Structure formats: C-alpha cells, structure tokens
C-alpha positions in Angstrom: 156.9 127.4 -94.2 155.6 125.6 -91.1 155.4 126.9 -87.6 158.3 129.0 -86.3 158.8 129.9 -82.7 160.3 133.1 -81.4 161.0 134.4 -78.0 161.7 138.1 -78.4 160.5 140.3 -81.3 159.0 139.8 -84.8 160.3 142.8 -86.8 158.9 144.1 -90.1 159.4 147.3 -92.1 162.5 149.5 -91.8 164.2 147.3 -89.3 163.7 144.1 -91.4 164.9 146.0 -94.5 168.1 147.0 -92.7 168.6 143.3 -91.8 167.9 142.2 -95.4 170.5 144.6 -96.7 173.0 143.8 -94.0 172.7 140.1 -94.7 173.4 140.7 -98.4 176.5 142.8 -97.8 180.0 141.3 -97.9 181.7 144.4 -96.4 182.2 145.6 -93.7 182.3 142.6 -91.5 180.8 142.5 -88.0 178.3 144.8 -86.4 179.4 147.8 -88.5 177.7 146.1 -91.5 174.3 146.9 -90.0 175.3 150.5 -89.3 176.1 150.9 -93.0 172.9 149.1 -94.0 170.9 151.4 -91.8 172.4 154.5 -93.5 171.6 153.0 -96.9 168.0 152.2 -95.9 167.6 155.7 -94.4 168.4 157.1 -97.9 165.6 154.9 -99.3 163.1 155.5 -96.4 159.5 155.3 -97.4 156.4 154.3 -95.6 155.0 150.8 -96.1 151.3 150.1 -96.5 150.7 147.6 -93.6 147.6 145.7 -92.7 147.2 144.5 -89.1 144.6 142.4 -87.4 144.7 142.0 -83.6 142.9 139.1 -81.9 140.6 138.5 -85.0 139.2 142.0 -85.0 138.9 144.2 -88.0 141.8 144.8 -90.3 143.6 148.0 -89.7 145.4 149.6 -92.6 148.2 152.1 -91.9 151.3 153.5 -93.7 154.1 152.8 -91.3 157.9 152.8 -91.0 157.9 149.6 -89.0 155.8 147.2 -87.0 157.3 145.2 -84.2 155.5 142.3 -82.4 157.2 141.8 -79.1 156.9 138.9 -76.7 159.9 140.5 -75.0 160.9 144.2 -74.7 164.0 144.4 -76.8 165.9 143.2 -79.9 169.1 144.1 -81.8 171.5 144.5 -78.9 169.2 146.3 -76.4 166.8 148.4 -78.5 163.6 148.4 -76.4 161.2 148.6 -79.3 158.4 147.0 -77.3 159.4 148.5 -74.0 156.3 147.4 -72.1 156.3 143.8 -73.2 156.4 141.0 -70.7 157.3 137.4 -71.5 154.9 136.0 -68.9 151.6 137.8 -69.6 150.3 135.8 -72.6 150.2 138.9 -74.8 152.3 140.4 -77.5 153.1 144.1 -77.4 152.6 145.6 -80.9 154.6 148.7 -81.6 153.7 150.6 -84.8 156.0 153.5 -85.9 153.9 155.5 -88.3 155.1 157.5 -91.3 158.1 159.6 -90.2 160.7 161.7 -92.0 164.4 160.7 -92.0 165.1 163.6 -89.6 162.5 162.4 -87.1 163.7 158.9 -87.3 167.3 159.9 -86.6 166.2 162.2 -83.8 163.9 159.6 -82.1 166.0 156.5 -82.8 168.4 156.9 -79.8 165.4 156.9 -77.5 164.7 153.3 -78.5 167.5 152.1 -76.2 165.7 153.6 -73.2 162.2 152.8 -74.4 161.2 156.4 -74.3 160.3 156.5 -78.1 156.9 155.2 -77.1 155.7 158.7 -76.2 156.3 160.0 -79.7 153.1 160.9 -81.5 154.0 158.7 -84.5 154.3 155.6 -82.3 151.3 153.5 -81.2 151.3 150.5 -78.9 148.7 147.7 -78.6 148.5 144.3 -77.0 147.1 141.1 -78.5 147.5 137.4 -78.2 147.1 136.9 -82.0 148.6 139.3 -84.5 148.2 139.0 -88.3 150.5 141.3 -90.3 150.8 141.9 -94.0 152.7 144.3 -96.2 154.0 144.0 -99.8 157.7 143.3 -100.3 158.5 143.0 -96.5 160.3 140.1 -94.9 159.5 139.2 -91.3 162.4 138.6 -88.9 162.0 137.0 -85.5 164.9 136.8 -83.0 167.1 138.1 -85.9 166.3 135.2 -88.2 164.2 135.5 -91.4 160.7 133.9 -91.2 159.8 134.8 -94.7 157.7 137.3 -96.6 154.6 138.8 -95.0 151.8 137.9 -94.5 152.6 136.2 -91.1 150.5 135.3 -88.1 151.9 135.4 -84.6 150.2 133.5 -81.8 151.3 134.0 -78.2 151.6 130.6 -76.5 151.5 131.1 -72.7 153.8 128.7 -70.8 155.6 127.5 -74.0 159.0 128.0 -72.4 159.8 127.3 -68.8 162.6 129.4 -67.3 164.5 128.5 -64.2 165.9 131.1 -61.8 169.5 130.9 -60.9 170.0 128.2 -58.4 167.1 126.1 -59.9 164.3 127.9 -58.1 
C-alpha cells in the first residue's frame, strides 16, 4: 500500500479490533453495531505486544490494550483519546493504554469523552513527528478507514492542510 493521509487519529489495538469486528457484522445496523462489537471484544480482551519507535529513537516494547497516534484530539464520535493533540503543532500525540483488566477498561472508558483518562496510571502520552508502530495481527485504522496490517509508519506533515476560518479569514 502506498502513502495514506489522515487528519485525526491512527488507531490500533482494542479500538481497531472493535472496528474490524463491527465491519464484519451484518446485524445490528447503524452505530449499535459497534456497541455490540465492543462487548464481544471485551470478552476477548487481551494485551497486544506492541513495538513503538518515536522520531527514530530506540524501539520500545510494551504489552498494551491500544495505541493511538493523534494529529487531532478525538475520534469515534467525540472520544478524546489523544486529548492534548493539536493539528497545528507538527507533532503527533501518542496515547498508549497499557495492559488493563476488563473492569478497569469499563470503569475508565467513559472518561475518554472528557479526555480525563490520561491521568490513569495505565495510560502514557508522548509526542513525536514520526511514529513507527508494529504488533502482530493488528490492523491500523486512520480516520475510521483501514490502512492495513501493522507495521505502519506515520509522519506528521506540517502545513499539509490549509484550513480557512468562517468568513474566509
């Protein structure tokens, strides 16, 4: 696959598995499909052995529930997975949710909508302009669309999109 551009979040791990499952389901239709997919993936929750490299530094190996690479703060209808991300700073915000139990994930999940999950001890946040991510059997999704199986490399391209304010200013 060639270059792919994304504007918000590259998702991998639990969130991408929910999307994989939801995309395969024929019922129910609409947004409830992803609720059902999430419950099914919760039942199968297990950590994934990720490898990450930020800005060409050393590889970091970690068992994680998910890794999100955000150019923007939110995805999936307002989940602020990378709450501190700014589209204009030339950096991705990388949110890693470490190994957590089903109970912890269910308890912390609602906090994602406010971005307050970032203070949980299992969550770490970094910034980088280039992110290399690898994990076996994981599909990367960006802006809700499948990019393909990991490994993937994301490179932040400052100024790639020019946004105009209302009124053309």
